[in-house]
C-alpha positions as CSV (number, residue, x, y, z in Angstrom):
1,M,-38.3,-2.7,-19.3
2,I,-35.2,-2.1,-16.9
3,D,-32.7,0.5,-17.9
4,V,-29.6,1.1,-15.6
5,R,-27.4,4.1,-16.2
6,E,-24.1,5.2,-14.5
7,L,-25.3,3.3,-11.4
8,Q,-22.9,3.2,-8.3
9,K,-23.2,2.3,-4.7
10,T,-20.7,2.9,-2.1
11,Y,-20.6,1.8,1.6
12,G,-18.2,3.3,4.0
13,G,-16.2,4.7,1.1
14,N,-16.0,1.3,-0.7
15,L,-17.5,1.0,-4.1
16,V,-19.6,-2.1,-4.0
17,L,-21.6,-1.8,-7.3
18,D,-20.5,-0.1,-10.5
19,L,-22.9,-0.5,-13.5
20,P,-22.2,2.1,-16.2
21,E,-25.1,0.6,-18.4
22,L,-27.4,-2.4,-18.2
23,K,-30.6,-2.9,-20.2
24,I,-33.1,-5.8,-19.5
25,P,-35.8,-6.0,-22.2
26,A,-39.4,-6.6,-21.4
27,G,-40.2,-10.3,-21.1
28,Q,-36.6,-11.4,-20.6
29,S,-35.6,-14.0,-18.1
30,F,-32.5,-12.5,-16.6
31,G,-30.2,-14.3,-14.3
32,L,-27.6,-12.7,-11.9
33,V,-24.7,-14.8,-10.6
34,G,-21.6,-14.1,-8.6
35,N,-19.9,-15.1,-5.3
36,N,-21.0,-13.6,-2.0
37,G,-20.2,-9.8,-2.0
38,A,-20.3,-9.6,-5.8
39,G,-23.1,-6.9,-5.6
40,K,-26.2,-9.0,-6.5
41,T,-28.3,-8.3,-3.6
42,T,-27.2,-4.6,-3.7
43,F,-28.4,-4.4,-7.2
44,F,-31.8,-5.8,-6.3
45,S,-32.1,-3.5,-3.3
46,L,-31.4,-0.5,-5.6
47,L,-33.9,-1.9,-8.2
48,L,-36.6,-2.0,-5.5
49,D,-35.8,1.4,-4.0
50,L,-34.8,-0.3,-0.7
51,V,-31.5,1.8,-0.7
52,E,-30.5,4.9,-2.5
53,P,-27.8,4.9,-5.2
54,T,-24.6,6.8,-4.6
55,Q,-25.0,8.0,-8.3
56,G,-26.9,7.0,-11.4
57,E,-30.4,5.9,-11.9
58,I,-32.6,2.9,-12.7
59,T,-35.9,3.1,-14.8
60,N,-38.6,0.4,-14.7
61,G,-41.1,0.6,-17.5
62,G,-40.0,4.2,-18.2
63,E,-40.5,5.2,-14.7
64,K,-37.5,6.5,-12.6
65,I,-37.2,4.3,-9.5
66,Q,-36.2,7.1,-7.1
67,K,-38.6,9.7,-8.5
68,N,-42.0,8.1,-8.1
69,D,-43.9,4.9,-7.2
70,Q,-45.7,4.2,-10.5
71,W,-43.5,1.2,-11.2
72,K,-44.6,-0.5,-8.0
73,A,-48.0,-1.2,-9.5
74,H,-46.4,-3.8,-11.9
75,T,-43.5,-5.0,-10.0
76,A,-43.2,-7.8,-7.3
77,A,-40.4,-9.2,-5.4
78,Y,-39.2,-11.8,-2.8
79,I,-35.7,-11.1,-1.4
80,D,-35.9,-12.8,2.0
81,Q,-38.2,-13.6,4.9
82,D,-38.3,-9.9,5.9
83,F,-40.8,-9.5,3.0
84,L,-43.2,-11.7,5.0
85,I,-45.5,-10.8,7.9
86,G,-44.8,-13.5,10.4
87,Y,-47.9,-13.1,12.6
88,L,-50.3,-13.8,9.6
89,T,-51.3,-17.2,8.4
90,P,-50.4,-17.9,4.7
91,E,-54.0,-17.5,3.8
92,E,-54.2,-14.0,5.5
93,Y,-51.0,-13.0,3.8
94,F,-52.1,-14.1,0.4
95,E,-55.4,-12.2,0.8
96,L,-53.6,-9.0,1.9
97,I,-51.4,-9.1,-1.2
98,A,-54.5,-9.9,-3.3
99,Q,-56.1,-6.7,-1.9
100,L,-53.2,-4.6,-2.7
101,R,-53.1,-5.9,-6.2
102,Q,-56.9,-5.6,-6.7
103,V,-57.4,-9.3,-7.1
104,D,-60.8,-10.6,-5.7
105,L,-60.9,-13.3,-3.1
106,E,-62.8,-15.8,-5.3
107,S,-60.2,-15.5,-8.1
108,L,-57.3,-15.7,-5.6
109,Q,-58.6,-19.0,-4.0
110,S,-59.1,-20.5,-7.4
111,W,-55.7,-19.4,-8.6
112,L,-53.9,-20.8,-5.5
113,Q,-55.4,-24.3,-6.3
114,G,-52.8,-24.5,-9.1
115,F,-50.1,-24.6,-6.5
116,E,-51.4,-27.4,-4.3
117,S,-48.6,-29.8,-5.5
118,F,-45.9,-27.2,-4.7
119,F,-47.4,-26.5,-1.3
120,K,-47.5,-30.3,-0.6
121,G,-50.4,-29.9,1.9
122,E,-48.1,-28.0,4.3
123,I,-49.2,-24.4,3.7
124,L,-52.8,-23.9,3.3
125,G,-55.5,-25.0,5.8
126,R,-53.0,-25.8,8.6
127,K,-53.8,-22.8,10.8
128,R,-50.2,-21.9,11.5
129,Y,-48.6,-18.6,11.4
130,I,-46.0,-17.9,8.8
131,R,-43.3,-17.5,11.5
132,D,-44.0,-21.1,12.6
133,L,-43.4,-22.6,9.1
134,S,-40.2,-24.2,8.1
135,K,-37.7,-22.0,6.1
136,G,-38.6,-23.8,2.9
137,N,-42.4,-23.2,3.4
138,Q,-41.8,-19.6,4.3
139,K,-40.0,-19.4,1.0
140,K,-42.8,-21.0,-0.9
141,V,-45.3,-18.4,0.7
142,G,-43.1,-15.5,-0.4
143,L,-42.5,-16.8,-3.9
144,I,-46.2,-17.5,-4.7
145,A,-47.4,-14.3,-3.1
146,C,-44.9,-12.5,-5.6
147,L,-47.0,-13.9,-8.5
148,I,-50.4,-12.7,-7.3
149,G,-52.0,-10.4,-9.8
150,A,-49.7,-11.2,-12.6
151,P,-47.0,-8.5,-12.1
152,K,-45.0,-7.5,-15.2
153,V,-41.7,-7.6,-13.3
154,V,-40.7,-10.3,-10.8
155,V,-37.5,-10.0,-8.8
156,L,-36.3,-13.1,-6.8
157,D,-33.1,-13.3,-4.8
158,E,-32.0,-16.9,-4.3
159,P,-35.3,-18.6,-4.9
160,F,-34.1,-22.1,-4.8
161,A,-32.4,-21.8,-1.4
162,N,-34.1,-23.8,1.6
163,L,-36.2,-25.8,-0.9
164,D,-36.0,-29.6,-1.0
165,P,-34.9,-31.1,-4.4
166,S,-38.4,-31.9,-5.7
167,S,-39.6,-28.3,-4.8
168,Q,-36.6,-26.8,-6.7
169,I,-37.5,-28.8,-9.7
170,Q,-41.2,-27.7,-9.5
171,L,-40.1,-24.1,-9.0
172,K,-37.8,-24.2,-12.0
173,D,-40.6,-25.4,-14.2
174,L,-42.9,-22.7,-12.8
175,L,-40.4,-20.0,-13.6
176,K,-39.7,-21.2,-17.0
177,N,-43.5,-21.4,-17.8
178,L,-43.9,-17.9,-16.3
179,S,-41.3,-16.4,-18.6
180,E,-42.3,-18.3,-21.7
181,Q,-46.0,-18.1,-21.5
182,T,-46.7,-14.7,-19.9
183,Q,-43.8,-12.7,-21.0
184,T,-43.0,-11.6,-17.4
185,T,-39.7,-9.9,-17.0
186,L,-38.1,-12.1,-14.6
187,L,-34.8,-11.2,-12.6
188,I,-33.3,-14.0,-10.6
189,S,-30.2,-14.2,-8.5
190,S,-28.8,-17.7,-7.5
191,H,-25.8,-19.6,-6.5
192,D,-27.3,-22.6,-8.3
193,L,-25.7,-22.5,-11.7
194,N,-27.5,-25.4,-13.1
195,H,-31.0,-24.1,-12.2
196,I,-30.4,-20.5,-13.3
197,T,-28.9,-21.4,-16.6
198,E,-32.0,-23.8,-17.2
199,V,-34.4,-21.0,-16.3
200,C,-32.8,-17.8,-17.6
201,E,-32.1,-16.9,-21.3
202,R,-29.5,-14.4,-20.3
203,I,-26.9,-14.5,-17.5
204,V,-24.9,-11.7,-16.1
205,L,-21.9,-12.5,-13.9
206,L,-20.9,-10.0,-11.2
207,D,-17.6,-9.8,-9.4
208,H,-16.8,-7.0,-7.0
209,G,-19.7,-5.0,-8.2
210,T,-18.8,-5.0,-11.8
211,V,-20.1,-7.0,-14.9
212,Q,-17.5,-9.7,-15.9
213,Q,-19.6,-11.6,-18.4
214,D,-23.0,-11.0,-20.1
215,L,-24.1,-14.1,-21.9
216,M,-27.2,-15.2,-23.8
217,T,-27.8,-18.8,-22.5
218,T,-26.6,-21.7,-24.8
219,P,-25.7,-25.3,-23.9
220,E,-22.2,-24.2,-23.2
221,T,-23.1,-21.4,-20.7
222,L,-23.0,-23.6,-17.7
223,K,-19.5,-24.8,-18.5
224,T,-18.4,-21.2,-19.1
225,L,-19.6,-20.2,-15.7
226,E,-18.1,-23.2,-14.0
227,T,-14.8,-22.5,-15.7
228,Y,-14.8,-18.9,-14.5
229,F,-15.6,-19.7,-10.9
230,T,-13.0,-22.5,-10.9
231,S,-10.4,-20.1,-12.2
232,I,-10.9,-17.4,-9.6
233,S,-11.0,-20.0,-6.7
234,K,-7.4,-20.8,-7.6
235,D,-6.2,-17.1,-7.4
């Protein structure tokens, strides 16, 4: 589904991402970990055509990211609150996304009922603009909007940040079910090693823009990652 070839990105003459080859098959739940500055957000920005690569290319479903917009029809993402429209209510925002993805209003409203527990009565029917919601509730709006219309590829940057513990657990279960039951290609970056190893079947560890480890998730993966980060913290 996602194919990266000879991808590089430099800023101010500094090489911040260098991925000679990376393949993410359709339906895989793919986790990206690394310290701040490792290149995670840069990779997602390139994947979503938010920035241009210095060299190389990415294809999504056989379509070259920088060459056309065909891949956008089956791809959704939530990177940060800049993806939201603060002067809309959550309902207005959901309806806008539904229109873009050709989902009728009745189907949308029925589908949103499945997230009542996740919303905890704080999102819908409150007559509040998104900009006035807490950071955690803004995150919930962005995450759920991502899933409208059943996109084939979903990209999430730090999805667990700003959520309370119970919401993190609900989100973890939601993402696991999404991957296992719908064969959605799921790309997640996170600093939470526990959650990402529980959700993702494959973990790639970036450091200074390069792949240091590429692991299929096993019961030992969490310990492997913890050992790596412990070792570099002592350098």
